[in-house]
C-alpha positions in Angstrom: 10.1 -6.5 9.8 11.6 -9.8 10.9 9.9 -9.2 14.4 6.2 -9.1 12.8 5.0 -5.9 14.8 5.4 -2.4 15.1 6.6 -0.3 18.0 5.5 2.7 19.7 7.9 4.8 22.0 6.5 8.2 23.6 8.9 11.2 22.3 10.4 14.4 24.6 9.2 17.3 22.3 12.2 19.0 24.3 15.1 16.8 23.8 14.1 13.9 21.2 14.3 10.9 23.6 12.6 8.4 23.4 10.7 6.7 26.4 7.8 3.8 26.8 8.9 1.3 24.6 5.9 -0.8 23.7 4.3 -3.0 21.1 1.7 -0.8 18.8 0.5 -3.6 16.7 1.8 -7.6 16.6 1.3 -9.6 13.4 0.3 -13.4 12.2 2.0 -13.5 9.0 2.8 -9.9 7.7 6.5 -8.6 7.9 6.0 -4.7 7.8 8.4 -3.4 5.2 7.6 0.2 4.9 4.7 1.9 6.8 2.7 5.2 6.8 -0.2 6.7 9.1 -3.4 8.1 7.8 -5.5 10.7 9.5 -8.1 8.0 11.2 -5.1 7.1 13.5 -4.2 3.7 11.0 -0.9 2.6 9.6 -0.4 1.0 6.5 1.6 -1.6 5.9 3.6 -3.0 3.0 3.9 -6.7 3.5 7.1 -7.9 3.0 5.7 -11.2 2.4 2.5 -12.0 0.3 2.3 -9.8 -2.1 -0.2 -6.7 -0.4 -0.7 -4.0 1.9 -2.9 -4.0 5.0 -4.2 -1.3 7.3 -3.9 -2.0 11.4 -5.2 -0.1 14.3 -3.4 -0.1 17.4 -3.7 -3.1 19.4 -3.3 -5.2 15.8 -6.4 -5.2 14.5 -6.7 -5.1 10.7 -9.1 -3.4 9.0 -8.3 -3.5 5.3 -6.1 -6.1 2.8 -5.1 -4.4 -0.5 -4.0 -7.3 -2.7 -0.6 -6.5 -5.2 0.8 -8.2 -7.9 
């Protein structure tokens, strides 16, 4: 949340070990607090600040912003 980014890893399916840690998406003024992947490969993020949900693609491109009450 406070790093304002999503981090990705590769997973070894035999051992469950993680490797190749990398930044999947870096945000400006979005602090992710709960995520869900969609079928198209995007990630929906509940923003801890700003009362909104956003959809982001790998690399950080925001494609949707949904204001919340």
